[in-house]
N, C-alpha and C positions, 0 to 999 in steps of 0.2 A: 893336292899334296904340295907341301912347300918345296921339298927337295925331289930331284930326280932319283930314279933308282927303285921304284916300287915301294913295297911296304918294309920299311927299315925301322929300327928303333928311334932314329933321329926324327923321321917323319911322324911317328907316333907321338913322341914327346911334343913336337911342334904342333901337331893337331890338338892334343890334350890342352896345351897352353893356350891355343886360339880359342877353344871352346870355353875354357875357364875365364878368359878375359871378356868374352861375349856375355857369359852368365853374370859376371861381376858388373859389367857396364848396365846390363838389363836391370839388375837389382837396384843399382844406384839410381838409374833413371826412375824406376817406380817409387823409390824413397823420396827423391827430390821433387817429382811431380805430385806426389801425395802431400808433402809438406807444403809445396807452393800453393796447391788448391785449397788447402785448409786454413791458410792465413787470412786473416781479416785486415791486416795492416798493409797489405799491398793492393794497390788499385787494379782495376781490370786491365788498364793499359800496361801497367807493370808486369802483370801476369802474362799478357800477350807477348810482351817483349821477351820474357824469360822463355816461354814456349818456343818462339821463333828461333831464339839462340840455342835452345836444346835440340831443335830439329835440324837446323842448318849446320851447326858445329856441335855434335852431340858430346864428345869427350871434353872439349873446351868449355861447353856450357855447363856440364856437370861439375867439372872442377871449379869453375868460376863461382857457381852457386854455393858449393861446399865451402870455398874460401871466404865468400862474403857472408853467408848466413849459417855456417856450420855450428857455431856456438849457440845461436838463437834456436836452431833446430833441436839441439839437446834440451834446451830449457823448455821449449814448447812441448817436447815429448814427455818430460817429467811432469809438467803441468797438467797434460791430458791424462797421464797415468794416476796422478793425485786425484783429479776430478772424478775419473772412473772408480777409484777405490772409495771415495766419499759417496758417490751415487749408489755403489753396491751396498755400502754399510747402511745407507738410508733406506734402500729397498728391502734389504733383509731385516732390518731392525735393530741392528747392533750399533751402539754408539761407542765412542772412544772410552767413555766412562765405564761401560760394560766390559770392554776388553782390558782396561787397566785393573778392574776388579778381579777378573779371571787370572791375570798376571799375579795379583797379590796372593790369590788362593794357590797357585802353582808354586810361588816362592815359599810360602808358609808350609806347604806340604813337602818341600824339599825336592820337588821335580826339576826345578831350574835353579841355577846358581845366581848369586848376586850380580855378576857381570852380565849374564844373559838377561836377567830381569832389567838392569839399566839399559842395555842396548835396545831391548824390545819396547820399553817404555818411551825411550827417546824417539823411536821410529813412529810410535803412535801419536805422540804429541805434535810432532812436526807437521 
């Protein structure tokens, strides 16, 4: 317990906050290490240095990685999601042309509006 005096509301709040911070750190640690080991543009020595920093100085290491590579993490995640979506389309057998044809039928039937049609079509074409 953080404070003396047994089970009080202040002790409860402090304990909940400590558990929340640990869970948040653990989640960030998993995200950062997952991104680090999926990267192909960082050498093995670079990965070892990052892992040592993450182990020796865990909070500073995570924050440093997020500051240095945060934007590229988001770009890599978006690229992986796009690749997964394209792989799924290829496996299932639907192409972008098939989906645009379905959108045209939905628009002509009046099931979707022009704005919805435009938004969905631009998301398919990207």
